[in-house]
N, C-alpha and C positions, 0 to 999 in steps of 0.2 A: 417267710424268712428268706429274703433274697441272698443272704450271706452264703447259704448252701450252694446256690447256683453259681455265685461268684467263685467260691472255693473250687467247684467242679471245673469252671472255666480256667482257673489258674492251673489245675492239673492237666487239662487239655493242652494249654499253651506249653507247659513243660514237655509233655509228650511229643508235641509237634517240633520242638526245637532241640531236644536231646535225643538223638537217634540211636545211640549205642546203649551200653549198659553202664555208663559212667554214673558215679554217685553224685547226686545233686545235693550240694552242701547247703545252698542258700538261694532263696528267691526273694528279690527285692521288688516291692510294689509301691506305687504312689496312689493314694486315695484322697481326693479332695473332699472337703467338708460338705459340699453340695451333693456328693454321691450318696449321702445318707446311709452310710455303712456303719454298723455297730462293730467296731474293731475286735472286741473280745469274742463276739459271736463268729466272726470270720475266722479268727484263729482257732476256735473250738471246732468249727466245721472242717477246716483244713486238716486238723489233727485227726478228726473222726474218719474222714474219707481216705486218708493216706495210711492209717494204721494197718499194718500187715503188708504194706506194699514197699516197693523200693524207695519210695519218697517218705517213708515213716520218720526218718531222722533229718529231713530237710527243714531248715530254719526258715520261717516266714518272717521277713523283715518288712515292716509297714512304715512308710513315710506318710504322715498326715499333712496334707497340703491346705494351707489357709486360703480363704477367699481374698483375692486381690483384684481390684478394679482400677481402670484408668479413666480419669475425668476428662471428657471432651471439652469442657468449659475452661478449666484452669490448667489442665495438663498434668496434674498430680496423680501419682499412683498411691492408692490407699488400701489398707487392709480393711475388709468389711467384717463387722461383727454382727452376728445375728443375721437377719434377712432384710435389713434396711439398706438397700443399695443406694448409698448417698456418699458423696465425696466428703472426707473429713476436713478438707481445707476450705472449700467454698460452699459446701452443703448442697451442691447441685446434684441432680438425679440423672443427668445424661452421662452415665458411666458405662464402660465396656469391660466385660469380664476378661481378666488376664489369666487367672488360675482359680482353682477351687472345685472344678468338676472332673478332675482326673480320676481315672480308674484303669490303671495299666501296669503290666509287668514291665519293669525297666531293666532287670538284670537277672540272669540265672547263672549261678556259680557252680561249676562242676569240678570234680576231682577225678582225673584219669587214673 
C-alpha cells in the first residue's frame, strides 16, 4: 500500500515547511489519476499516522486531477478517459500529457 508512504511524505513536507508550533488547519494536495492513489486509503493513512500528534485535526483536502493531453496533430486538448491515449477530436495517438500525473502538496494553511 503506497498510500501509507505518501501520507508519511505529506507529514514530512508539513514538518519541513511549518517551523514553529502553529496549528496546521488544512493541507491541500493534487493527485492525478495516473498516480494510481486510492484516495480513501490515503485519507485513512493520514488520519492514522497523525492521531495523537499536533496534526491530528489537520484537514486533508484532495483535488483529483483528470488526465489531459494535447494532440500534436490537430492541436486540441482532450480529457483522456481510461488509458487509451488518443485525441477525441482527430483520434490521433501523437498526444502529449498535460496533466494527470500530479502528486504534490500545493498549500498548507496554518493558524498562528
